[in-house]
C-alpha positions as CSV (number, residue, x, y, z in Angstrom):
1,M,-35.9,10.1,19.6
2,K,-36.4,7.4,16.7
3,K,-35.4,9.9,14.0
4,R,-31.9,10.5,16.2
5,N,-31.4,7.0,16.8
6,S,-31.4,5.6,13.1
7,M,-29.3,8.5,12.2
8,I,-26.9,7.4,14.6
9,I,-27.4,3.9,13.6
10,F,-26.7,5.4,10.2
11,C,-23.5,7.3,11.1
12,L,-21.7,4.4,13.0
13,S,-22.8,1.5,10.2
14,S,-21.8,4.0,7.0
15,I,-17.9,4.2,9.9
16,V,-17.7,1.3,10.2
17,L,-18.3,0.3,6.6
18,F,-15.5,2.8,5.3
19,S,-13.2,1.9,7.3
20,F,-11.9,-1.4,5.8
21,Q,-12.2,-0.3,2.4
22,N,-8.7,1.8,2.5
23,I,-6.5,-1.0,4.6
24,T,-3.0,-0.9,2.8
25,E,-1.4,-4.2,3.5
26,V,2.5,-3.6,3.6
27,K,4.5,-6.5,3.1
28,A,8.2,-6.0,3.2
29,V,9.6,-3.6,5.4
30,S,13.3,-2.4,4.2
31,F,14.9,0.2,6.9
32,V,18.4,0.3,7.7
33,H,20.5,1.0,10.5
34,T,23.3,3.2,11.8
35,F,26.6,2.7,13.6
36,K,28.2,6.1,14.1
37,K,27.2,9.7,12.9
38,T,25.9,9.6,8.9
39,P,26.3,11.9,6.4
40,V,23.7,11.9,4.1
41,V,24.2,13.2,1.0
42,S,21.6,14.4,-2.1
43,R,21.4,13.1,-5.1
44,S,21.3,15.0,-9.2
45,E,19.7,14.0,-11.6
46,Q,20.4,10.4,-13.7
47,N,23.5,10.4,-15.9
48,D,23.2,9.3,-19.1
49,D,24.9,5.7,-18.2
50,F,22.4,5.2,-15.1
51,T,24.2,6.1,-12.5
52,Y,24.1,9.5,-10.0
53,N,26.2,12.0,-9.0
54,F,26.1,12.7,-5.3
55,N,27.0,15.4,-3.4
56,R,27.1,16.0,0.7
57,I,24.7,18.0,2.2
58,N,26.6,20.7,5.3
59,R,25.4,19.5,8.8
60,R,23.2,17.1,7.9
61,N,24.1,13.4,8.9
62,L,21.6,10.4,10.6
63,K,22.1,10.0,14.0
64,A,24.0,6.9,15.5
65,K,22.1,3.8,16.7
66,T,18.8,5.1,14.0
67,D,16.9,3.0,12.4
68,W,15.5,4.7,9.0
69,F,12.9,3.3,6.4
70,T,14.2,2.9,2.9
71,D,13.1,2.8,-0.3
72,K,15.4,3.0,-2.7
73,I,19.1,2.1,-3.7
74,G,21.3,4.6,-6.0
75,K,24.7,4.0,-7.2
76,N,27.3,6.5,-8.7
77,S,29.9,5.8,-11.7
78,G,32.4,4.8,-9.8
79,N,30.2,2.4,-8.4
80,D,29.8,3.7,-4.9
81,H,26.1,2.4,-4.1
82,Y,23.3,4.6,-1.2
83,Y,20.4,3.9,0.1
84,R,17.5,7.1,0.5
85,V,16.0,7.0,3.7
86,A,13.8,10.0,3.2
87,T,13.1,12.7,-0.2
88,N,16.7,13.3,-1.3
89,E,18.5,11.8,1.4
90,W,20.4,9.4,0.9
91,V,23.2,7.3,3.0
92,S,26.1,5.0,1.8
93,T,25.9,1.3,2.4
94,D,28.9,1.2,3.8
95,D,28.0,3.4,7.3
96,V,24.6,1.4,7.7
97,A,23.3,-2.0,8.1
98,L,20.4,-3.3,5.6
99,V,17.4,-4.8,7.2
100,N,14.8,-6.6,5.6
101,R,12.0,-7.5,7.3
102,N,9.1,-9.9,6.6
103,V,10.6,-10.6,3.7
104,D,8.7,-14.3,4.0
105,R,11.3,-16.7,1.3
106,P,12.4,-20.0,2.3
107,I,16.3,-20.6,1.8
108,T,17.7,-24.5,1.1
109,I,21.2,-25.2,2.4
110,S,23.3,-27.9,0.4
111,T,25.3,-28.3,3.3
112,G,25.5,-27.8,7.4
113,H,25.5,-24.0,8.2
114,N,27.2,-22.0,11.5
115,I,24.2,-20.3,13.8
116,W,24.9,-16.6,15.1
117,K,22.7,-14.6,17.3
118,L,22.3,-11.8,17.0
119,N,22.8,-8.5,19.3
120,Y,19.9,-6.5,18.2
121,K,22.1,-3.6,20.3
122,T,25.2,-3.3,18.4
123,Y,24.2,-5.0,15.6
124,E,27.5,-7.9,15.9
125,F,26.4,-11.3,15.3
126,S,28.0,-14.3,17.7
127,Y,28.7,-17.3,16.7
128,T,26.5,-19.9,18.8
129,G,28.9,-23.5,18.2
130,R,26.0,-24.7,17.3
131,R,24.9,-26.0,13.3
132,L,22.4,-25.6,10.7
133,S,21.2,-29.5,8.6
134,A,21.4,-29.1,5.2
135,G,17.3,-28.5,4.0
136,T,15.1,-25.8,3.3
137,W,14.4,-23.1,6.3
138,A,11.6,-21.1,6.5
139,S,13.2,-17.3,6.5
140,N,11.9,-13.7,7.6
141,E,14.2,-11.1,7.7
142,R,17.2,-10.5,6.0
143,V,20.6,-8.5,7.7
144,Q,23.2,-7.1,5.0
145,L,26.4,-5.7,7.1
146,P,28.1,-2.3,5.4
147,R,31.3,-4.8,4.5
148,G,28.9,-7.2,2.0
149,I,28.4,-9.9,5.2
150,S,25.1,-11.0,5.1
151,Y,22.3,-13.1,7.6
152,C,19.7,-14.9,6.7
153,K,17.2,-16.0,10.3
154,V,15.8,-19.4,11.0
155,G,15.0,-19.0,13.8
156,P,14.2,-17.1,17.0
157,N,18.0,-15.3,17.1
158,E,18.9,-17.9,14.6
159,W,20.9,-16.7,11.4
160,V,22.8,-18.6,9.1
161,Q,25.6,-16.2,7.0
162,N,26.4,-15.4,3.6
163,I,22.9,-17.4,2.0
164,H,22.6,-15.9,-1.4
165,Y,18.6,-15.4,-1.8
């Protein structure tokens, strides 16, 4: 009985000890959001000019209104950019919104900016009628839309437009 109790305590101690040794802290999270059915392309090996050739994958699309983690960006010789969403699967930056969360980088603005509200279902921004005064503001999330317009989050569903960080 004593031996059994000792063994149980030893096993539980080992589990507790080793369960805390492999913790990986993830800081920033980047993902793309699709607005419509989005074509997927594959990438070739790197060209001499540090660009890639991208080719459409037949019958492969990302479903509309879905989110996909991304970790890399690439471009072709025509200066079109693509985000990687899976092993050798890429989507055009013209077809998706890029969302960066947990960025934790303050922004400084020298003049007042309009405050926008994000509809998380449609990824559309609407003007709130309010303005953010000049100063340095905490910001932990960024959204870049396909047309190059970007927003920085400065409060609970409060966003300012086109702040370069």
